[in-house]
N, C-alpha and C positions, 0 to 999 in steps of 0.2 A: 332536196326532194323536187318533183315536178308539178308545175302548175299548167292545169290545160287551159285550152282557149276556146271560144265561141262556143259550141254546143256539145263538146266533148266531156266524157266524164271518164275517169280512170278507176278500174275495178280489180280487185284481188277475186279471181274466179276459184271456187271451189274445185278440188279434185274431183272428177266424175267417176261416181260409183262402178265398180267393176264386178259387184255381185249384188245380188238381190238381199232383202232383210233375212230370207230365209236361207242364205247362204249358196244360192246358185250363182256360178260364174256366168258372167254375160259375155259371150265372145263378140269381138269386134265385129264380126261378120254381120252378127244379128242386129247390129245398130246402124248398118250401112242404109242408106236411103230415108232414114229416120231423122227428122228435125229434132235434135236433143237439145234441150234445155237445161242449163245448170244455174245454181245460185252462186252468188258472188258479195264482196263487201264494196261500196263505194268508198274509196281512199280520197279521190280529188275531185271537186267540180269548178269549173270557170265561174268567173263573176256573175256571168248572165248570157242570155241569149238575145242576140239583137232580131227583131221582129222586121217583118218587110216594110213596116210603116215608120221605120226608123227608132221606134222605143224600145227598152230593154225589159226582159222579165226574168225574175229568178228560175233557176232549175226547179223541176218537180221533185228531184232527188237531193238529198245532202250527206255529206261525210258521214259514213257509219251505217247509212241504211243498207239493209240486205236487199238484193235485188234479183230478178229472174231475167236471163239473156240467153240467147241462142249459143250453143258451143261453138268456138271457132268464129263466132259472129264478129268480133272485135278485131283490132289491129294488135298484134302481140308486140310487147316491149320487156326489155329486162333492165331494172335499174339496182344497181349495187347486188346482184345475184338473185333478185326476187323477179319473178314473173308476173306481169298484169297485163291486162287488156284494155286498150282505149274504145269506147263505144259512143256514138252519136247518142244524146239522151233519147232521140226518136226509138234506138234499136233497145231501148229497155223496155222489157214487157211488162212487168210488174215490181212492185215492193213485197217482200215477203216479212210477215210479222211472227 
């Protein structure tokens, strides 16, 4: 497995819905120009984040947390045939309960 460093968080992003709950298909062109948010699951976090004053702090998120992130906002990576994205913790907008 991979171990993230510094303020990086490894996220398994959920598949973005291609249709509404009512069954209407959302064409790709309708989504252009809109900041799409998606959910995902935190797979790995680093040991902590180095503050400017030289102290360390723990991440605000932990393994297993469900998070809200910007679609295509991370760096895509593939591990053992599985797709993931690496985000800076600051690029995680919220946790989802």
